[in-house]
N, C-alpha and C positions, 0 to 999 in steps of 0.2 A: 754206546748209545743204542738202546733198544727201539725198534720201530714196529708198527703194525700196518697192515694193508686192509683197506676196506673198499667195496664197490660203492661208488659215489651215487647219491641220490640228490633230488632238488634241495634237500636240508643242507647239503654240502655245497651248493652253488658258489657261495661267497668265497670260500677257501680255494675251490677249484678255479674260480675266475681270477683270482689273485695269482696263482701259479701259472695259469694259462697266459696271463698278460706278461709275466716275466719270461716265459718261454718265448713268447713272440718277439720281445725286446732282444733276447738272446740271438734270434735269427734277423736282427737288424730292421725290425718293424717298429712303427711308431707306437708308443704306449697308447692303449685305448681300452681301458678296463671295462667300460660300459658295453662297448660293442663286442668285446670277447665274452662278457658275461651273457649278453643276449644269444650269442652264437652257441655258447654251451648249454644255455637253457633250452634252446630249440632242439639241440641234439638229444638232450635227456627227455624232454616232453614227447618227442616224436620217436623215441627208441631207435635213434640213428646212430648212436655210438655208446660204447660201454667205457666208463672212466673208472679207474681205481686210484685211490688216493693213499699216500704214505703218511703216517702220523708219527711223530716223535714228541713225547710229552704232551699229547693232546693237540699238537700243532701239526697242521698239513705242511708237509716239507717237500713233497714230490707227487708226481702223477703220471699215469700212462693213459692214453686214449686209443681205443680200438674201434675200427669200422669193419663191418661185415662185407667180404667180397665172396666170389665164387670162383673156384679153380676149374678151368676148361679141360684140362687133362685128368686130374683126380676126380673130377665130377662131384666135388663136395664144396662145402662152405669153407673158407679160410678167413683169417682175420689180418687186416692191415694194421700194423703197430705204427700208427700215424704220428703220434706225439709222446715223447718221453722226456721228462724234465725233473731235476732235483735242485732244490735251492742251493746256491754255491756254498752256503755255510755248513750243508749237510752231506756234501759229495765226499767220495772215498770211505763210506761207512757201510756200503753193501746195499744202499737202498735201491739203486738202479737195477741190481741183479735181482733183488726181491720182486720189484715190479715187473721185470720180464718173467721171472719165475711164475708169478700170478698169472700173467699173460698166457704163458704156456699151460697152466692148469685150466684156464678159462677154454682154451681150445679142446682139452680133454672133455670138460663138463658140457660143452656145447657141441661135441661131435664134429669138430672142425678138423681139417687136415693139417693145419699149421698156421705159422705166422709168416708175413713178408713185411719188409720195411725198406726204405730208402733213407740215406742221409747224405749230406754234402761230403764231397771228398775232402774238404777242409775241416770236417768234424773229427778232429784227431781222438778225442775221448771217445765218441761213439764208434769210430772205426776200429778202436782197440777193444772196446767192450763187447760189441755183437759177436765177434769170433769167439772171445772167451765164454760166452753164453751158449755157444753151439750153433750160431748162425754161419751159414756159408755164403761167400761172395759169389753172386752170379756174373760171371765174366763173359758169358754168351750172349748176353742182351744189352742193348742200350735202351734206357729209359728216356722217353720224350714226353714234353707237355705242350699243350696249347692253351693259351689264355684268350679269351674274347676281349 
């Protein structure tokens, strides 16, 4: 099954929002298409993220969302691979790898030093996928978060 990847624009908002909602549900969040759609629309309108969509037979079946960060050691821009999702019916067909390869190419095109990501320890698929795609696990750091 052949697929293509394209950079999303506002024209792709409905398809991106549908996949984004499914992604959030995958991570045990309540389904909320409208709120997710508004969130993505704001990101696109304000140039706060770059989203790439994977299409098979004209249907959006996966996406990756990247946020711009800055690396304090390399003194360069880098990208946070924040969200990666492929519809369950299309998994195992190389779409995730294509989305990651597209993200790596985006780093080259935007003169960024690389990609970073984090995923849950329980995400077995992701924890097997990322090393296969050339990512290295950073075992020197603990990642923390604070929520208000």
